[in-house]
N, C-alpha and C positions, 0 to 999 in steps of 0.2 A: 365268299369274304371280299366286299371289294376292296380298291387301292388305297380307300384310306383307313381299312382295318375295320369297318361295318359288315356286321355277317348277313347273307343273304337269307338266313333263314324268317320265315314269316313268325308274326307275332307268337301264335299258339303254341309254334314247337319251342318256345323261350320261355314258357309257364305260364304266360298271359291269356287272359281270356280274351276272346274276340273282342269285345264291345272296350276292354283295357287298353289305356297308350300309356308307354313309358314315359315317365315324365323324369329328365337328367335331374341327377342328385337324388331323389327319394328312394332307392333302391333299399331292400333290408340291408342292414350291416349283420354278414354271417359272424358270428362268434366262433374263434380259433382256439381249439384245445391243443396242450403241448403234444398231443400224438398229431395232429392234422400238421403242425408245425413239421415236428419228427418225419413224418410221409416226405411232406417237400422237400425238406434237408436230404434225405435218403434217396426221391429221385434226383437232384441237382448232384449228389456223391454219386451217383450210377451214370450219370450223364456225364462225369468227367469235370464239373463246374470245380474252382477250388476256393476255400471259406472266403476267400476276400470278393469274388465274385458273388458269392450266395448272399453275404452279409448284405451287398448291396442291391442284390434282388428283394430280398425281405424287406426294405426299407421303404425301397419304391413303394412296394405293393402295400405294404402294413402299417408305412409310418414307424411311428413310437409304439404301438402295438408289439412290433417284431420282437423276436429275440434278440438277447444283446448277444454279442461279438463272442463273448464268454461259451456261451450256452451251443453257437452253432459250431465252435472249433470242438468241445467235449465231444458233441454225436458226432461230429466228422472223425476224431479219433476213436469212438466207439463203432462206428462202420470199417475204418481201416481192421480195427483189429477182430473183424467177423462177425461182429454183435449185429444181430439185423432187426432185432424186437424193437419196436415201436413203443411197446407199454413199459409201464414203470415197474420196476421189479424188487 
């Protein structure tokens, strides 16, 4: 990565074909499931982030699509209690 945060990987390493150019703002939107969000919450829980920091990170990355604060708090409590499953039970 250069000093501006741009990847130094060639386009083919990023999943594009040699003749495809990336156009800013035209990336495909990935739909995140509850399990995806839980995995991200679990990762940051293990990394030592607090709930407030993590809610801010989610909102920055996903905006209105991010889980609400109450959901993050609930999952942090689950992880604190030793529940490490990312699946609905």
